[in-house]
N, C-alpha and C positions, 0 to 999 in steps of 0.2 A: 623528736623525741614526743611519746603519745601522753596526753594531759590528764587520764586517768587509766588505773587498774584495769578496767573492763576493756577497756580498747585495746589494751597492750596485750592483755592475754587474747584477743579476737585477732590480731595482728600476728601472736606467735603461731596462730593453726595455719597462716598463708606462708609456703613454700618461697624460697629466695630465687633470684633467677639461677639459670643454672646453662642459658644457652645467650650467649649476647649479655648485654645491661639489662634488659628489659623484658627476655621473653623465659617462662619454665617448659619444659617439655619432659613428658614422662610417659610411661607404659604403666596400665595398669591392665590386668589379669580379669576376666570373666569369668571361673572354671565355670563349668555346667557339667553335671551327671543325669544321666538318662537310662531309666529302665522300662524295658516295655513291652509285653507279651500278646497275643491274639489266638483266638481259638474261634473254628469255626466249626459247622457240623451241619451236614444234612442227609435227612431220610426219608427215605422214597416208600410211605404205605402201601399203596397201590399206582396202577399207571397214571389213576387223576387223584392222588392226592401226594402232596409232600411239605414237610416241614423242615425250614432252615433256621439256624440260629447262627449269630454272630457275637462274640465280645472283645472287647479292646481296651487295653489299662496302659497309661502312661504314667511314671512318679518320675516327676525331675527337681532339681534342687540346683539353683543358679546362684550369681550374681551378677547384680548389674551396673558396674563402677560409676558410669557416667551418662544412663539414659533418660535420667529426669532433669537435666539440665546444668548440673555441677560444671564448671569448665578447670577444676583443679580436682587432681587426683585424691584419694581418702575417704570420700563418702559414697552414696551410690545406695543400695539396698540389697539385702538377702532375702529370697523368695522362695520357697518351698510349694510343690502343687502336687496334683496328684489328679488324671482324668479319665473319665470312663465312658463309653458308648455300650451299648446292647441292643439286636435288633430279635425278634421271633416271630417268622412270618410262616404262612399258611397258605396253600396255593391248591384251590379244586378247578379241576376241570369238569365241569357239567357235561358238555358235551363238546363237538369241536367249536361250536361258534361261541361258546357262553365261558368265561372264566373269572373267578374271580380270587381275589388275594386280601386277608385278614393279616395286619401287621402292629404287634405292639412295639415300640421301643422307646428307650431313655439315653440320654447322656446328662454327665453329671461333670463338674469341674471343683474340685475345692480350692484355693490359694489364698497364701498370705505374704503379706508383704512387711518386711521391718527394716527401718534403717541401718546401715552395714555400720556405723560409726554413733557411740550410743554416750558422748559425751555429755557429763551433769550440764544444764546450763546456767548452774547457778556460779559455778565454776569460773567462767567467764564474766560474770558479772551481770548477767541478763536474767531481770524479774519478768518473765515471760508465762509465768503462770503453771511452771511446771519446776520437778526438782528428780533428782538422782540420774540413771544411766535409761535417760531416754531420747537422748540427742538435741542436735540445735535445730533454729528455725532455718529455712534454707535462706542465706543471706544474699543479699544483690547489692554490690558498691556500682553504683548507674552510671558514672562518670566514665568508668573503666572496664566495665562489660564483665566482671570478676562476679561468680556467683559459687559459692559455698556453702555446706552445710544441707539440712536436712536429709533426705528431700521432703517438700511440704507433700502434705495427703497421707501419709505416713504415720504408724502404721495402719493395715486395713484389711481385710481379706474378705471374702467371699466363698459361702456353697451354696450351687446353682445345680438344679435338679430340673430335665423337663423332659417329662413322658410324653407322649401319644400315641392313641391307640385310634387306626385306620382302617377303613375297606375302600377297595377299587374292583369293580365290576367291567371286564373287556367284552363287549357284543361285536360278530364281524355278522352283518345282513346286507346282502350283495354289493353294491359299492361303498358302503358306509363301516366304517371301525369305530363304534361309539363306546365310550368310557363316561362314567359317573362313579359317584363316590363322596367320601363325607370321613372327616377327622374331628377327635375330638384332644386336644391341646391344655396342660397346665404347665406354668412353671414354678417352681420357688425358689426363693432368694433369698437366702441368710446371712446376713453381713454384718462386718465392724469395721468402726470406722472411728481414728484418732487424727489429730492434726497436730505435728511439731511446729506448724505454722511457717510463714514468711516475714521478711524483716527487709526492709530497703534503706537504704544509707544514698539519699540522692548525690551528695557529693562527698570525696574522700581523701585528697589529695592535699591539703592544706590544712594550718592548725588549725582553721576557724571550720572549717567542712565538718558534714553532721558527724561523718564517722569519727574523727578525731575528738570531737566535742560529746560524743557518749550520746547522741540524740539522731531519731528515726522520724521518719514521715509515715513509713508504710507500715502496718504490723497488723497479722492476723494468724490466732491461733485455736484450736478446738481442743481445751486439754484432757477434757473427759472421754473415753469410749460409748461414742454410740452402736446399740445394736439395733438392726429391725432384721423381721423377716417376714416378707410381704409373696404372697402368691396371687394368679389370677389365672383363670378360663378361657379357651377359646374355643370356636365350632366354627367348620368350614365346611362347606358342599360346593361339589362340581361336576358341569357334564360337561363334554366334548364330542365333536365329529370329526373324523377325517374322511372326505367325501371324494373321490374319483367321478368327479362331473362329466369328464370326456376323458379320452386316453392322453391326451395333453393339456388338462389343467385338474389340480387338483385342489382341493381348500381344505383347512380345517379352521374351526372355529368352538368356540364354548366359552362359558362363564361360571364364573365363581364366586361365591356368596360366604364372606368371614364377618364372623361377630368375634370383636375382643374387650373381654370384661375388663372393670376399672380394677385394679389393683386392690389387696386388702392387706394391712399389717395384723399380723396374727393377734397381738395384743392391744392394740389402737394405740402404736405409739408414733402416731404422727399427728400434727398439729397445725391448722388450717388459716391462712390469715385471710381474712375478709377484708378485702378493698373498700365497701363500701360502709359498713360498721365498723372498721378500723379496731376489728378485733381479734387476735389468736386465739385458736377454740380447738379442743381436743376431739378428734375423731369417736364416733360414740358417743357422747357425751352431750349435753345441751341441746337433743334433740339433731345431733349431726351424723349422720349416716358414717357407718364405715370404712363406706367405698364413695365419698362424697369428693374425692380429689378432684373430677372430672366426670362429664357425663359417659355414659356406654357409646361404641363404636361399632356401626354397620357400613359395609362397603360392598359394592356390586362391581367384579373385573371381569372386563370384556376381554376377549383375546381373539386376534383374526390371523389367518395367513394364507398364503397361495405359493404353488409351483406350477409353472409354465411353459411346459416346452414348446417354444416360440416357432419352431419350424418344422415338426415333429418327425424329428431327427436326429435328436437325442444331443444334437450338439451347441445348441444355444438353449440356456434355460433361464427363467427369471422368476426370482422369488421374492418374496416382500412378507411385511408381519407386522404388526401392532400388538402390544401388549399395555393394561393400565395393572399395576402391582402395586399392592398397598403394603406396609412394613407395620408389625404389630410394636406398641410404645411396650417400652421392656426395662422397670428396674427404676428409671429415674424420679420414681415418686419419691424414693429411698431419702432424697434428701428433705423431705418434711421432717424426719427423722431427727434431723437435726436442729429444731427450731427448739423453744422456750417450751416446757421446762426439761428438755430431754437433752439439751447438749448447753455446754460454760462457753461456746463459740462468742470470738470477739473481732470485729473488724476493724481498723481504722485506716483513715488516709486524710491528714490533715498538718498542721504547725507540728514541730520536731516536738518529739515528745522522750524523756528520759530513756533508755534502754534498763536502765536500773528498775521501774517503774511500768514498763509495756503493758502489760496486763490491766494494773489498777486505772493507767491514764485511758486504755483504749475502751475499757467496760463503758466509763463515764461517757463515750461517745453514743451509748443505745445499742438496741437489741440486734443482733444477727440475725435477718428471717431471710427463708426462702420458702417460695411458691411454685406451684402450677397454676397456670390459665385454666380456669375452670372449664373454659369452654375449646378446649385441646382437641385437636383433628389428627387422623391419623395421616402420616405422613404417606405420598405415592409419586412414583412416578410412572410416566408414560413414554413406552419405547417403542421406536419404528425402526425399521430398515427394509432397505431396496436392494437387490443386487442382483447383476447378470451374470453368466459362465459361460465361456465358448473355448469353443475345442478349434484349436490351432494346428496349422501343419505342423511336422515334425515331432508328434507328440507333446505339443505345448499346451496350455489350457492358461486362457486367459480369463479375470476377472475383477468387475469392480463394484465397489460397494460404496452403499450409503448408511450410515451408522446415527440417529440420534435420539434424543429424550429430553425430557423436562422432569422437575421436580418440584414437588409444591407439598405447602403446608409440615416441613423439615424441620425437625428439631433446633432450637438458636436458645441460648440465655439472655435474657435482655433485662435489664436494671428498671424496675415499676416504679421506682421512688427516685428516677431521675427529676431534677430540676427542668423547667423550661421557660425560655425567655431569658431577659437580658442575665449578664452574671449578676451573680446572690442573689437571683430568686429562691425563694423559699420550695424546698421539698416536698411534692404533695404528703408523704406521710412523716410526720414526726413525732410524737409520741401515741401508745396504742390509747384507744376511748377506756372511757371510765368502768363501760361496761363489758371490757373484755374479760371470758374468763381465765385468761393466764395472763400475769403482770400486767394489771390495768393502771395505767397512767405513765408506764415507764418508756424512757426514750426509744426511738427506734433510730439505727444506724442511717448514713444517707445512703446504702446501697441494699437494695432487695433483690434477691434473685429468681427470676420467673423463667421457669421453662416453658416456651413457647412453644409454637407450630407455626411460623411466619417465614422460616426460610425455605431459598427458592434456589433452583441449577438449572443449566441448560448445558448442552451437549450436541456437538456434530463432529462428526467424522465421514471423511472417504478416504478410501483404502483402493488400492490399483497394485493385485498379484498376477504375476507371472510365474510358471511351475512347467517344470519337466520331468517326467519320468526317465529314468536309466534306460537310456539307448543311445548305442553307439559310444559304448564310455561315458556316455555323460549327464549328468542331473544336476537341476539346479531349482533353487526357489526364491525369489525374488519379491519382497511387499514394500509399500510407500503407504505412509499413512499420515494426512494432513487432519490434525485436531484441534479441535477449538473449549475448551470447558470452563465455564464462567459460573459464582454461586455468590450467595449472599456473607457465607462463612463458610471455609472448606473444614472448620475442625468443630463444628457448634455441637455435633454430638458428644464431643469430651468435655462439654461443660466451660464456665469460667466464661466471667462479663469481657469479652471481645469486641462486641459494639463500640467503635468510638461515639454512637451517639442514639441510644434505644429509643427516640425520640423520631429518628430518620432514620431506620434501618437500612433503608433502600439506597442511601449516599455508601454503602459498605459493597455492594455489589459490583463485582471483577473478575477478573481470571480466579481461577482456583488456584491452590496452594500446588497442585498436581498437573497444572496445566502444560502437556507436549505438545507443542506443535506441529513438529517434522520429526519422523523417524521411518527411518529404514533400514530393512536387517534381510541379506542376501546369505545366500550359502550354495555352495555348488562343489559339486564330487567330479572327480573326471579319473577312469580305470587307464593307469598309462597301458599303451598298445603292445608290449614288451612280452612274448611269449616263445613256448617250447625251451625255456630251463628254468628250472624251482629259485634259482638264485634271481631271477630278474622278472618273472610272470606274479600277478598277483598284486603289485602296489599299484597305490592309488594316492592323489592330491586333493587335497581339502580345504578349502576356506570357509568364514565367518566376518562379514565386514557389519558394524552396526554402525548408527549415526542418529543423534537427536538430536534437537534442541528444544527449551524448554526447561522446567522443574523436573 
């Protein structure tokens, strides 16, 4: 029996075993309804001018019964979305050697997520700061690996729109094919976010356990809805040349320049935590600029590639390339809109607290603060490859490939308030200073989520491919890949404090979550040689053989 009414009500939400004495098995449908259409128009004004327009629209409504981590049925989320993409391009031929293409485009996604099960938390004795048909915190019984409720992080939604204006000129001159151009981009992200929270019971199976004594050790929630509308501009310019240096050697090289502006919140609904002054200040006030989250980012991105006909007979070709590719930081600064005074979120991780007063107890532990590293850098990848392709007897072609990349300044979330030193050491920040424009003197929670750019990755792969086009009734393709992927945190871009030690992130470097060491795929088709009878001719045998190891 359970010692209190609240836990009994929570326990009543858990299904009894239906497979043996300890297992519960269920099938939960995840219905999806999709409607979509496209429009494609091409108009030729003259032999030298054409206009092309394209538009696509998709609307979908679906239910995800267990995507967010619940281990029993009856929870999950409902989501409705519509997506649009449109382009309008004009191509003008000035002469046989010069062509210009101007393009205007946009893409848009509007999506909202809501918990599927809207139980009133007060009906099961939870004092989590919410009431009414809102749903329960995503609840974990750690010792038995059971998760129900939530999903955490919901309700939420966003309306993302990106517009692009670009122009590209292509010129043919002798052995050169030159392209140059530029583009302007603006993205707008309008979002809302609440969080029905997380709740953890470390122990659950004995009368004195957390679950049965109505106490929990980990709790977080954001009772109010936070709305933000942030936007940023970007400029890019490039020039590249394809140069047939000799009949057997072709070079391709280019350079791209990128400027990515710092995002701005339309109503200055960001609050920035200053680690030096230990203050929390709203942007656009007290001398703080509207785009003070981090500095502007400029990048120069070279690319180089070659193709070499080694013997001059078209049977042995060597290719290689190198590229420096930069990613634009997008939208993650919206976490600053969840700082006080815009959010009433709390987080708690400590001694057991009563579930009947979760919010009140957690609020005493301090303010939940997020921040962005003011020296944030653009994430980039250096990619390089080398391959050789050889024509073989009997119509076969063999290839050997090497492909590699290194990633630097990748996004990761760290804890800016992690204590250092022996157990029991104080956290660097315990209270906001008396000079803080927001919540002066108030206690700070033990964790401060900081969006950082210290992630790294490394990828290496070798491929061997052997193929044969249809000849004498046989066609096949076989490829084998050996790959190794390592990184600091495979899922860092999805947020969350996942590093065991933010003061020593390098100890988290290891195999990627998606590392696949060996992969083989083979396909073959054999046309049976029976002829002369329509009942016997035309038959083929085909097979597909896949094999892989790793995640």
